[in-house]
C-alpha positions in Angstrom: -0.2 -0.2 -0.1 1.4 3.4 -0.8 1.4 5.9 2.1 0.8 9.7 1.7 3.6 12.0 2.3 1.6 13.3 5.0 -0.6 10.7 7.0 -3.9 12.5 8.5 -7.2 11.5 10.1 -9.1 12.1 6.4 -6.7 9.7 5.1 -7.3 7.0 7.9 -11.0 7.2 7.4 -10.4 6.1 4.1 -8.8 2.7 5.4 -11.0 -0.4 5.9 -9.6 -2.1 9.2 -7.4 -5.0 7.8 -5.7 -2.1 5.9 -5.2 0.2 9.0 -3.7 -2.8 10.9 -1.6 -3.6 8.3 -0.3 0.0 8.1 -0.1 0.3 11.6 2.3 -2.6 11.6 4.6 -1.7 8.9 4.9 2.1 10.5 5.7 0.4 13.7 8.7 -1.5 12.4 9.8 1.4 10.3 9.8 3.1 13.6 11.1 0.5 15.9 14.1 0.0 13.2 15.0 3.6 13.5 14.6 4.0 17.3 16.8 1.3 18.0 19.5 2.4 16.0 19.1 6.0 17.6 19.6 4.4 20.9 22.6 2.3 20.3 24.1 5.4 18.6 23.2 8.0 21.5 23.2 5.2 24.6 22.3 6.9 27.9 21.8 10.4 26.3 19.1 9.0 23.9 15.8 11.0 23.7 13.3 10.6 21.3 12.0 13.9 21.3 15.3 15.0 20.6 16.3 12.3 17.7 16.6 13.3 14.2 13.6 14.4 12.0 13.6 10.8 10.7 13.1 9.1 13.9 10.5 11.7 15.2 8.8 12.2 11.8 8.5 8.1 12.0 7.1 8.2 15.6 4.5 10.7 14.7 3.3 8.6 11.5 3.0 5.9 13.6 1.5 7.4 16.6 -1.2 8.6 14.7 -2.1 5.7 12.9 -1.8 3.6 16.3 -3.9 5.9 17.9 -6.6 5.3 15.0 -6.3 1.5 15.8 -7.2 1.8 19.2 -10.1 4.4 18.7 -11.7 1.4 16.2 -11.3 -0.9 19.2 -8.7 -2.9 17.0 -5.6 -5.3 18.0 -2.9 -4.5 16.4 -0.8 -7.3 15.1 1.9 -9.1 17.8 4.9 -7.3 18.1 8.4 -9.2 17.2 
């Protein structure tokens, strides 16, 4: 699925429940990889909101979709 450059509520509303869960999983995977790399690089001085733009942007995209999953009463897939 192609994701828009800017994820917003209107776009999220166009997704079916299975699509929303799929998008949430993909965005979480991207965020988790960037987060893990930044934690390894920064160590004790790690701070999500002081991280690079790619990390904070990935968190924001995932967070918006994750909130929509919960709002719809859905459960995201199991995390690895």
